[in-house]
C-alpha positions in Angstrom: 22.6 10.3 12.1 20.6 12.8 10.4 18.3 12.7 6.9 17.3 15.0 4.8 14.6 16.4 6.2 15.9 16.4 9.8 14.8 13.7 11.3 17.3 11.6 13.1 17.8 7.4 12.2 16.6 4.6 14.1 18.6 1.2 13.5 16.0 -1.3 12.9 16.9 -5.3 11.7 15.0 -6.3 8.8 14.9 -9.7 7.0 14.6 -9.7 3.2 14.1 -12.4 0.8 17.1 -13.3 -1.7 15.2 -11.7 -4.7 14.7 -8.4 -2.5 17.8 -8.3 -1.4 19.4 -8.7 -4.9 17.4 -5.8 -6.2 18.5 -3.2 -3.1 22.3 -4.4 -4.5 20.8 -3.9 -8.4 19.6 -0.4 -7.3 22.8 0.6 -5.4 25.2 -0.4 -8.3 23.4 1.5 -10.3 23.3 4.4 -8.1 27.4 4.2 -8.5 26.6 5.1 -12.2 24.6 8.5 -11.6 25.9 12.3 -11.4 25.3 13.7 -9.1 26.0 10.5 -7.1 23.3 9.8 -4.5 22.6 7.6 -1.0 21.1 4.3 -2.7 22.3 2.3 0.2 19.9 -0.5 1.5 18.6 1.4 4.1 18.0 4.5 1.8 15.8 2.6 -0.6 13.9 1.1 2.1 13.2 4.6 3.5 12.1 5.7 0.1 9.5 2.3 -0.1 7.9 3.0 3.1 7.6 6.9 2.5 5.9 6.0 -0.7 4.0 3.1 1.0 2.9 5.5 3.8 2.1 7.9 1.2 0.0 5.5 -0.7 -1.9 2.9 2.3 -3.0 3.4 5.2 -2.2 1.2 7.7 -5.2 -0.7 8.1 -4.5 -0.9 3.9 -1.1 -3.0 4.5 -2.6 -4.7 7.1 -5.0 -6.1 4.9 -2.4 -6.7 1.9 0.0 -8.7 4.4 -3.2 -10.8 4.8 -4.0 -11.1 1.5 -0.6 -12.4 1.0 -0.4 -14.7 4.0 -3.8 -16.7 2.8 -1.5 -19.1 1.0 1.2 -19.7 3.6 0.6 -22.9 5.9 3.8 -23.8 7.3 5.1 -22.4 10.9 6.3 -18.5 11.0 9.9 -17.9 12.1 11.0 -19.1 14.9 11.9 -16.8 17.9 14.9 -16.8 20.7 
């Protein structure tokens, strides 16, 4: 599926917490009332966020931020199949 800019989309699964998923739904609802209409699907919002993240942080900075956020986590990770 092509997107603006000419690149193809690849299917990917992501796992969101309830707060983040609710935010994406709020964005989608807000887009329904705009003119002109815009693609505000969860995927479109995630692509926008990742593009901005890539513009602002290097991959190493993203990893460092994830490490800082994980310091307080003590439980087991997600179960793998």
